[in-house]
Structures are given as structure tokens and as C-alpha cells.
C-alpha positions in Angstrom: 10.7 40.1 -88.2 7.0 40.4 -89.1 5.8 43.3 -86.9 3.4 43.8 -84.0 0.1 43.3 -85.7 1.1 40.4 -87.9 2.6 38.6 -84.6 -0.4 38.6 -83.0 -2.7 37.7 -85.9 -0.1 34.9 -86.2 -1.2 33.5 -82.6 -3.6 31.1 -83.0 -3.1 28.6 -80.5 -5.7 30.2 -77.9 -8.4 29.3 -80.5 -7.7 25.6 -80.5 -5.7 25.5 -83.7 -3.3 22.5 -84.0 0.1 24.6 -83.5 0.3 27.9 -81.7 1.4 30.2 -84.5 0.9 29.9 -88.5 2.7 32.8 -90.3 2.5 32.4 -94.3 3.8 28.9 -95.4 4.9 28.2 -91.9 3.1 26.2 -88.7 5.2 26.8 -85.3 4.4 24.6 -82.4 5.9 26.1 -79.0 7.0 24.1 -75.9 8.6 25.0 -72.7 10.8 23.1 -70.2 13.0 23.5 -67.1 16.8 23.1 -67.6 16.9 20.9 -64.5 14.6 18.2 -66.0 14.8 15.7 -68.8 15.4 16.9 -72.5 11.3 15.5 -72.8 8.1 17.6 -74.1 4.6 16.2 -73.9 2.8 16.6 -77.1 -1.1 16.5 -76.3 -2.2 15.6 -79.4 -1.2 14.1 -83.3 -2.0 17.4 -84.3 0.1 19.6 -82.9 3.3 17.9 -84.8 1.0 18.1 -88.3 1.0 21.0 -89.7 -1.5 21.6 -92.8 1.0 23.8 -94.0 3.9 23.4 -96.0 6.5 23.9 -93.3 6.3 23.4 -89.2 8.7 23.6 -86.5 9.1 23.0 -83.1 10.2 25.8 -80.8 11.5 24.8 -77.4 12.3 27.1 -74.7 14.6 26.2 -71.8 14.0 28.0 -68.7 15.8 28.2 -65.8 14.2 29.1 -62.0 16.1 32.8 -61.1 15.8 34.5 -58.0 13.6 37.5 -56.8 16.5 39.8 -57.4 18.7 38.5 -60.2 19.0 40.6 -63.8 17.3 39.7 -66.7 14.7 37.5 -64.9 11.1 37.6 -66.2 7.9 36.4 -64.8 4.7 35.7 -66.2 2.7 39.3 -65.4 6.0 41.3 -66.9 6.0 39.5 -70.1 2.4 40.1 -70.9 3.1 43.8 -69.8 5.7 44.0 -72.2 4.3 42.9 -74.8 1.2 45.1 -73.9 3.1 47.9 -74.1 5.1 47.2 -77.7 1.6 47.0 -78.8 0.5 50.2 -77.7 2.9 51.0 -81.3 -0.2 48.5 -83.0 -3.4 48.9 -84.5 -6.2 49.0 -81.9 -7.6 45.9 -83.4 -4.2 44.1 -83.0 -4.5 45.3 -79.2 -7.6 44.0 -78.8 -7.1 40.4 -80.4 -4.2 40.0 -78.0 -6.3 40.5 -75.0 -9.0 38.3 -76.4 -6.1 35.6 -77.0 -5.2 36.4 -73.6 -8.0 35.4 -72.4 -9.1 32.5 -74.5 -5.6 31.1 -72.8 -7.1 31.4 -69.7 -4.7 34.2 -68.4 -5.8 37.2 -65.5 -3.1 39.1 -63.9 -2.5 37.5 -60.7 0.0 38.3 -57.9 1.2 35.0 -57.8 2.5 34.9 -61.6 5.0 37.7 -60.2 6.4 35.5 -57.9 8.3 33.1 -59.8 11.1 34.6 -61.7 12.9 33.0 -64.8 15.3 33.2 -67.3 15.9 32.1 -70.7 18.3 29.3 -71.2 18.4 28.6 -74.7 15.9 28.2 -77.8 15.8 25.3 -80.3 13.7 25.1 -83.3 13.2 21.7 -85.0 12.4 21.2 -88.7 9.0 19.0 -88.8 10.4 17.0 -92.0 10.3 13.5 -92.6 11.8 11.1 -90.3 11.0 13.4 -87.3 10.1 11.3 -84.5 6.1 12.1 -84.3 2.7 10.4 -83.9 1.3 12.1 -87.6 -2.8 12.2 -87.4 -2.9 10.4 -90.5 -1.2 7.6 -89.1 -3.4 7.0 -86.4 -6.1 3.9 -86.4 -10.0 4.2 -86.7 -11.3 4.5 -83.3 -8.1 6.1 -81.9 -10.0 9.6 -80.6 -6.9 10.9 -79.2 -3.0 10.4 -78.0 -0.5 12.4 -75.6 3.4 11.4 -75.8 6.9 12.9 -75.0 9.3 13.7 -77.3 12.9 13.2 -76.6 14.6 16.1 -77.4 18.1 14.1 -77.3 16.8 12.2 -80.5 16.0 15.0 -82.1 19.1 17.2 -82.7 19.3 16.5 -86.8 16.0 18.2 -87.0 17.4 21.2 -85.5 17.6 24.1 -87.7 16.5 27.3 -87.6 14.0 29.3 -89.5 15.5 32.1 -91.3 12.8 34.6 -91.3 11.7 34.0 -87.9 14.8 33.2 -85.6 15.7 36.4 -84.2 12.5 37.0 -82.7 12.1 33.5 -81.3 15.5 34.5 -79.4 13.9 37.3 -77.6 
């Protein structure tokens, strides 16, 4: 929807930003869960679901474990390499920034990252609006330094809403 240069620029999570992506007036926090687990994601800070931008989303990818030979299965190394391949058409600055962000995120190509294969079962988007079940930074009492909590996705169904401008890219 935005092109590779802008997509790399929007990736802010590895630099310590509260949400993983910030683009235009929208902040997006990304979470993954295994298809065989309870519909719960771990929120690691009050800031993660308190965007500073006017619009905020929580996007949850549900992944299923796959066998090595399953077609359509992916692994971390192949996903990163696929993005690198797509970035060959992007500006050199974007390619360098992507590599820097991978480093900041702690990613280094390792053989064991190719051993586990996954497929995307679903992608659900939740609009972070009034009433969404979350802990808001400004509501924390003085002296509370940090919070981590589990969010039950089955209690968030009424907030499901796909951002029109980026939904096609989220499903890829």
C-alpha cells in the first residue's frame, strides 16, 4: 500500500517505539500466537496499546506449525530473505535501515531458524478505541513503573476492524 521504502521507515519497534509501526496518522502493534493455544496475547507494556497517534490498531497473526515439506510453509530465515529480495528495488538507504533494524531486533541468520516452519492461519485487526480492554499509560498510579498483562482476544471481537489503507499488506 505504501511501497517498500515507506514500509521500512514505518518499522519503529526495534528502536524502542511503543508500537511496532507508525505510518501517517496510524500506529500498529503486531502480535503472533500459535493456532493451538488459547486466544491470548501478551502485552508487555501499557504503552503498547496506548498509541500517541490518532489511530491505533492491534494486529494479531495466528500461526500454525507445518512440516518441512508442506507447500506454503515459511520460516524466519526465508521471510527475512524474501523481504531482502523485495528491497533490492528500494533505495539503498531503505536496505541499510532494514538491516540495522534487524540487528536492533536481535535477528541474525541461523540454521535453526530454518528448522521450524509455519503458515499464517489468520490475521485479525482490532481498533484501539474507547472501551478496548487495555491498560492505558495515563491511568497508571504514580509509582507503578511497568506492567505486563495477557489480553483475551475472544473479549475483543466487537473491536475487530480492518484498516482500509493497509489491510491488503497485512494479509501477505
